[in-house]
N, C-alpha and C positions, 0 to 999 in steps of 0.2 A: 478522462484523460484524452479522449478522442481516438483511441486505438479501436480497431475492429473488435466487436463483441463475438465471442465464440458460442455457437449453439451447442446445447447439450448433446444432440444427436451427432454432430461433427466431432465433439470431444470424445464421446464413447467409441466412435469409429477409429479415431487416432489411437486411443488407449488399447483397443483390441489389436491393432496393427503392431503396436510396440511389443506386445506379448509374443509376437511371432519372430522377432529379430533379436540377435545377441545384444546385450547392453553396450558392447563396444561400438555398435553402429547407431546408437541413439542420437549422438550429436549430428551426424550427417542426415539422419532421417528427419530430425526436428527442424533442420534448416529450411525445409519447404513450407513450414508453418510459422515462420518468423512474424508474418503480418498479424498473427493473433497475440503475440507476446506483448505484455504491457512493458513500459519503459524499463523498470527495474529488472524484470526477468529477461528482457532482450539484452540488456547490458551484461548480465551475468552469462547468458548464453554466448555472447560474442567473446567474452574472456575465455570461456571454456573452449570455444572453437579455435581461437588463436593458439591456445596451449596445444591442442591436437595437431595443428598445422606445424608448429615449431618442433614438436617432438617427432613428427613424421611417423607416428604410430598410433594405434587405436587403444584407448583406455575407456573403461566405463565411467559414467558421469560421477559416481561417488568418489572414485579414485582421483579424478581430476579436481573435484571440488575440495577434497581434503588437501591436495597439493596446493591449490590456490589459497586456501585458508592458512596453511602452514607458511606460505611465503609472505602473507600479510601480518600474521600475529607477532612475529619478533619485532617488526618495526613499530607496531602499536604498543607492545609491552615496554619497549625501550622509552617511548615517548611518555607513557604512563609513569614509569619509574622516575623520570625527570621531574614530573609534577609532584610526586610523592616526596621527593627529596627537598623540593622547594617548601612544601608544607612542614616537613620535619625541621628544616632550618628555621622557619618562622616560629615553630613551637618553642625553640630554645630561648627565644627572646621574651616569652610570656611568663607571667607569674605561675607558680607551681600548680595551683588548682586548674588554671586554664590549659597549661601544658599537658597535664594528666588527661583532661577531657579530650583534647585534640588528638594526642597520640593513641588513646584508646579508640577513638572514632576511626582514625586512619587504619588501625589494625583490623577493625571489623569490616571496613570497606574493602581492604585488600583481600580479606577472606571471601567476601561476597563476589568480588570480581573473579577470583579463582574458581569458585563454585559454579559460576555461570558460563565459564568458557566452553563447557561441553554441550550447552543447550541453547542459550539465548545471549545476545550481546548485552553488556552492561550499559545502562542508560546514564547519560551525563546528568540528567535531572536528579537522579538519586544522589549523586555526589554533591550537587548544589544544595539540595534540600537538607542533607545530613550535616554538611559543613555549616550551614546557616544556623544550626541549633547550638553551636559552640558559643558559650557565654563569654565573649571577649569584650572587655570594657573599652579598650583603646580603639576608637573609631577608624584610625588609619590602618592599624594592623588587621582589624576585622574586614575592612574593605579589600586589603591586599589578599587576604585569605580567600575571600569570595571571588576575586579576580582569578586566582589560580584555579579555583574550582570550576569557574565558567569556561576556562580554557582546557579543562581536562579532556584528553582525547579518548574517544570511545569508538565502538563499532556501530554506532547508531546511524551512519549514513545507510540508506536503504540497501545498496548493493552489498556492503559488508555484513549487514544484519542478515540478509538472505543467505549469504555464504556461510556465516557462522551457524545459523539455524540448521540448514539442511546438510552440512558436513558433520554435524554433531549427532546428538541423540534425540529421540522423540519423547513423548510423555511417559512412555513405558521403559525409558532408559535403554532403548534399542537403537542401533544405527539406522538412519534413513537409508533405504535401499535405492539402487539406481532407477528402478522402475518408478517408484514414488517420486523421486526427485525429478525425473523426466516429465511426469504428468503435472508436477507442481509448476513447471515452467509455463504451462498452458492454462492450468485450472483457474488462476486468478482472473482470466479473461472471460470465464463463463458468465452468461447473462443471468441477471437476477432482476426482480421487480422492485424498483425504488419508489417511495412516495415523494412526490414533488414537495408537497407540504408535509413535514414530518408526521409520522403516525401518531405521536402523542400530542400533536397540536391540531389535529384534524378530526372533527366529529364524523364527517362523512367520508372517512378514509378509503372505503371500498368502492367509491365511484371511479370508473376507469379513467376519467379525466385527471385524476391525481396520480396516475401511474407513469413511470418512465423506465425504459430498460437501462441497466447500468451494470458494469462489471461487479462481480462479487466483492473483490477487494476494495474497489472505489465506494461501493455501497456501505461496506463495513466502516470505512473511515468517515464517510459522511454522517453516519449514525443519525442522531436526532437534531442535527444542526438546522437552524432556520435556513431556508433556501438561499436567501441573499448573502448570508454569512459564508455558506459553502461556495457560492458562486464567486465571491470577491477574493477567495483564497488564491484563485488563478483565473481571474476574470476574463481576460482576452481569449485564452485557450478554451475555457469552458463555454463562453458565448459562441465561439466558432463551432464547438462540438455540438451544442444544443441546436444551433441552426441547421447543421448538417444532419443531425439525428431526425429532426422533424421534417426536413425536406425529403430524407430517404423514406421515412414512414409514409409520408404523403404520396410519394411516387409508387410505393408498393401497394398502397390502397387503390390508386388509380389503375395500376396494371393488374389488379386483383391477385397479387401475391399474398396479400392479407385480406381477410374477410371484409368485404365492403359493407355488409350488413352490421357487423360488430363494431368496426372501426370507422364508420362513415364520417362521423364528426369528431373523431378522437383528436386530431391535430388542432382543430379550431378550439375545442374545449380545453385541452391541456395547455395550450399557449395562452388561453384566456386566464387559466388558473395562475400561471406565472405572472401575467400582466397585473392581476389583482393583488397577489400577495407581495409584489414588489412595488405596489402603488404606482404603476405606470412607468416605472424606471426601465423595465425590460419588456420590450414589445417584439415578440417573435410571431405574432399572429399572422396568418396568411394575408397577403396584400389583396388578393382577389378571391372572394368567396365563390365557390362553384354554385351555379344556379340550378339547384336541385330542390325537390319538394321537401318541405319541413319534415323533421323526424322527431317524434316525442322522446322525452327523457326515458320513458319506459322502454321504448325500442332501443335506445342507446345503451341502456344498462343490461340488455339481454346477455346471457352467457357469462 
């Protein structure tokens, strides 16, 4: 996503500092680390910060997050009920067997939405998949039902999903506490090692030239996607990010902030990997190679 990657050492330092201050001061404290927040977490933080300013009083993050969620849920629930009414109205025009199947499915879906409201957001895909299973013979009515399902409002935009998740309960059915929520605003920016060519597609996956630093959350979403597929999902921004990433690593090698012995040819080899797997479509290779003595692959793979 192009945001600054947070080192684990820095994250642990921030986490320890959080333990020393009251939860009511977390919002102000985290303001100095906004540069590390990814777009979703930054957006949620800004909403919480604005709530604090409007109220002109200090509240812990959990209290603020619950208030934010409670202000959004009634609007969402009203919109959902309108869609359910449309589907119920359509069911009255169907033959008895189709009507029974649809009303039974709607009842189950409403129960599932209710059950999820304390933990995770209901996903629109569930609604679309379940409604598509109703055996309606009339093609126009079937398409109308599908259209209502596709327009079903959910909390699956990333901001709302984040708010719903962390204002609710964790896997142990316990409330997320303010400290955990505060660290979650930053933890998605922690650095992890991603394989340029996905792990399951690469026989020589432990070669350093197939590695690239990436946020934990971004790495999780990339999963085992082919590199070009992942790149094309947000091509312009990711090309800019990759160029900035390799330029920064190259500069750190030159200034010896990174081990010159270990990473001497990293940028050249990693960008060559990208050039090869994209069949020359993406060329991020250094324009001018440094005139240094050759280094063997064995030396390159040390450490």
